C-alpha positions as CSV (number, residue, x, y, z in Angstrom):
1,X,-22.5,-32.3,104.6
2,X,-20.3,-29.2,104.7
3,X,-16.6,-29.4,104.1
4,X,-14.3,-27.6,106.4
5,X,-13.6,-25.1,103.6
6,X,-17.3,-24.4,103.1
7,X,-17.8,-24.0,106.8
8,X,-14.9,-21.6,107.1
9,X,-16.3,-19.6,104.2
10,X,-19.8,-19.4,105.8
11,X,-18.3,-18.3,109.2
12,X,-16.0,-15.7,107.6
13,X,-18.9,-14.2,105.7
14,X,-21.0,-14.1,108.9
15,X,-18.2,-12.3,110.7
16,X,-17.8,-9.8,107.9
17,X,-21.5,-9.0,108.0
18,X,-21.5,-8.7,111.8
19,X,-18.6,-6.3,111.6
20,X,-20.4,-4.2,109.1
21,X,-23.5,-4.1,111.3
22,X,-21.4,-3.1,114.3
23,X,-19.7,-0.3,112.3
24,X,-23.1,1.0,111.1
25,X,-24.3,1.0,114.7
26,X,-21.2,3.2,115.6
27,X,-22.2,5.6,112.8
28,X,-25.8,5.8,114.0
29,X,-24.7,6.9,117.5
30,X,-22.5,9.6,115.9
31,X,-20.1,9.9,118.8
32,X,-17.2,11.0,116.5
33,X,-15.4,14.2,117.5
34,X,-13.7,14.6,114.1
35,X,-14.8,14.2,110.6
36,X,-11.8,12.0,109.9
37,X,-13.0,9.4,112.4
38,X,-16.4,9.3,110.7
39,X,-14.7,8.9,107.3
40,X,-12.4,6.1,108.6
41,X,-15.4,4.1,109.7
42,X,-17.1,4.7,106.4
43,X,-14.0,3.4,104.7
44,X,-14.0,0.3,106.8
45,X,-17.5,-0.4,105.8
46,X,-16.7,0.1,102.2
47,X,-13.7,-2.2,102.4
48,X,-15.7,-5.0,104.1
49,X,-18.5,-4.7,101.5
50,X,-15.9,-5.0,98.8
51,X,-14.5,-8.0,100.5
52,X,-17.9,-9.6,100.6
53,X,-18.3,-9.0,96.9
54,X,-14.9,-10.7,96.3
55,X,-16.2,-13.7,98.3
56,X,-19.1,-14.0,95.9
57,X,-16.9,-13.6,92.9
58,X,-14.5,-16.2,94.2
59,X,-17.4,-18.6,94.7
60,X,-18.5,-18.2,91.1
61,X,-15.0,-18.8,89.8
62,X,-14.5,-21.9,92.0
63,X,-17.9,-23.3,90.9
64,X,-16.9,-22.8,87.2
65,X,-13.6,-24.6,87.8
66,X,-15.4,-27.6,89.3
67,X,-17.3,-28.2,86.1
């Protein structure tokens, strides 16, 4: 049985991954008029990937505390 916290975590991770995929789709269509717009989207993807890595690290820390 999933706790509310675990379910929230799963849904948040799913949303982050979906956002990354949407941004990658935007990059593949290459409708940007300026290089700055392209770089902004690349920065968003990098930030979301970093956030995803932080989720993993937080899970590790939480599991170590529960021991």
